[in-house]
C-alpha positions as CSV (number, residue, x, y, z in Angstrom):
1,M,-254.7,107.7,-86.3
2,K,-257.5,105.2,-85.7
3,L,-255.7,103.7,-82.8
4,L,-254.9,107.0,-81.2
5,G,-258.5,108.3,-81.3
6,R,-259.0,111.8,-80.1
7,D,-255.4,112.2,-78.8
8,I,-254.3,114.0,-81.9
9,P,-255.7,117.4,-82.8
10,T,-256.4,116.8,-86.4
11,G,-256.9,120.4,-87.4
12,A,-253.6,121.5,-86.0
13,L,-251.9,118.4,-87.6
14,V,-253.3,119.1,-91.0
15,A,-252.4,122.8,-90.8
16,R,-248.8,121.9,-89.8
17,I,-248.4,119.5,-92.7
18,E,-249.8,122.1,-95.2
19,E,-247.4,124.7,-93.9
20,R,-244.4,122.3,-94.3
21,L,-245.5,121.6,-97.9
22,R,-245.8,125.3,-98.7
23,V,-242.3,126.0,-97.3
24,R,-240.9,123.3,-99.6
25,G,-242.7,124.8,-102.6
26,L,-245.0,121.8,-103.0
27,P,-248.6,122.2,-103.9
28,T,-251.0,121.6,-101.0
29,S,-254.1,119.5,-101.2
30,E,-257.5,120.9,-101.6
31,P,-259.3,121.7,-98.3
32,A,-260.3,118.5,-96.5
33,E,-263.4,118.3,-94.5
34,V,-262.6,117.2,-90.9
35,P,-265.7,116.1,-88.9
36,E,-266.7,118.4,-86.1
37,D,-266.3,115.6,-83.5
38,G,-262.8,114.8,-84.7
39,V,-261.4,111.5,-85.8
40,E,-262.9,108.1,-85.3
41,P,-263.1,106.8,-81.7
42,R,-260.2,104.8,-80.1
43,V,-260.0,101.2,-81.2
44,D,-259.0,98.6,-78.6
45,P,-255.7,97.2,-80.0
46,L,-256.3,93.7,-78.6
47,T,-259.7,93.4,-80.4
48,F,-258.3,95.0,-83.6
49,N,-255.3,92.6,-83.7
50,M,-257.5,89.5,-82.9
51,H,-259.9,90.4,-85.7
52,S,-256.9,90.8,-88.1
53,L,-255.5,87.4,-87.1
54,E,-258.9,85.8,-87.7
55,E,-259.3,87.4,-91.1
56,N,-255.9,86.2,-92.3
57,A,-255.4,82.9,-90.5
58,D,-256.3,80.7,-93.5
59,T,-253.4,80.8,-95.9
60,T,-255.2,78.7,-98.5
61,R,-257.9,81.3,-99.0
62,A,-256.9,83.3,-102.1
63,L,-256.6,87.0,-102.2
64,P,-258.7,88.8,-104.8
65,L,-257.2,88.7,-108.3
66,H,-256.0,92.1,-109.5
67,T,-253.3,93.5,-111.7
68,H,-251.6,96.8,-112.1
69,R,-250.7,96.1,-115.7
70,A,-252.5,97.9,-118.6
71,G,-253.1,96.1,-121.9
72,M,-251.9,92.6,-121.1
73,G,-253.5,92.8,-117.6
74,Q,-256.5,90.7,-118.5
75,A,-254.2,87.9,-119.8
76,V,-252.2,88.0,-116.6
77,L,-255.5,87.8,-114.6
78,L,-256.5,84.8,-116.7
79,A,-253.2,83.1,-116.1
80,K,-253.4,83.7,-112.3
81,W,-257.0,82.3,-112.3
82,A,-255.9,79.2,-114.3
83,F,-253.0,78.6,-112.0
84,R,-255.2,78.8,-108.9
85,K,-257.8,76.5,-110.4
86,T,-255.3,73.8,-111.5
87,C,-253.0,74.0,-108.5
88,Q,-255.4,74.6,-105.5
89,V,-254.9,71.1,-104.2
90,L,-251.1,71.6,-104.2
91,I,-251.5,75.0,-102.6
92,N,-253.7,73.6,-99.8
93,E,-251.3,70.7,-99.1
94,T,-248.3,73.0,-99.1
95,L,-249.8,75.7,-96.8
96,G,-251.7,73.3,-94.5
97,R,-249.1,73.4,-91.8
98,Q,-249.0,77.2,-92.0
99,R,-252.8,77.3,-91.6
100,V,-252.6,75.1,-88.4
101,F,-249.8,77.3,-87.1
102,N,-251.8,80.5,-87.7
103,G,-254.7,79.0,-85.9
104,L,-252.5,78.3,-82.9
105,V,-251.1,81.8,-83.0
106,R,-254.6,83.2,-83.0
107,D,-255.7,81.1,-80.1
108,S,-252.5,82.0,-78.1
109,Y,-253.1,85.7,-78.8
110,A,-256.7,85.3,-77.6
111,Q,-255.6,83.7,-74.4
112,L,-252.9,86.4,-73.8
113,S,-255.4,89.1,-74.5
114,A,-257.9,87.6,-72.0
115,E,-255.1,87.5,-69.4
116,V,-254.1,91.1,-70.1
117,L,-257.7,92.2,-69.6
118,R,-258.0,90.2,-66.4
119,L,-254.7,91.7,-65.1
120,R,-255.9,95.2,-66.0
121,R,-259.1,94.7,-64.0
122,E,-257.1,93.4,-61.1
123,V,-254.7,96.3,-61.2
124,D,-257.7,98.8,-61.3
125,T,-259.2,97.0,-58.3
126,L,-256.0,97.1,-56.3
127,R,-255.5,100.8,-57.2
128,A,-259.0,101.6,-56.0
129,Q,-258.4,99.7,-52.8
130,A,-255.1,101.5,-52.2
131,A,-256.8,104.9,-52.8
132,K,-259.5,104.0,-50.2
133,A,-256.9,102.7,-47.7
134,Q,-254.8,105.9,-47.7
135,P,-255.6,108.1,-44.7
136,Q,-257.3,111.4,-45.5
137,E,-255.4,114.5,-44.5
138,V,-257.3,116.4,-41.8
139,P,-257.3,120.2,-42.4
140,R,-256.0,122.1,-39.3
């Protein structure tokens, strides 16, 4: 819904989902507060994707340690931490080529995004020129 912005009427959508749940006999959620001004503003997909590529380009940067296990979860976390500490050099060497590739993909995406933006501006300019060039109808 972030990418669609204000295009979706959130109140109507939530009401429709609640009704479908009631028809199936499923309990509905407690009332949700929807902001008066609707959902968050539209996000530019090019910028959003570029930011995501930048955040995840380095494959050697470890994700945060976590576990879904209860009880032995702390032992699993300790084992993961020990593996990372002892094998980080091997991990860096193994994923080095992937890190370079990801950087190239990010750079290519940035170039393509810039070209798309340039072409959009050019199309808008041409449309504006075409609208001005069309003869105005003279009322009789």
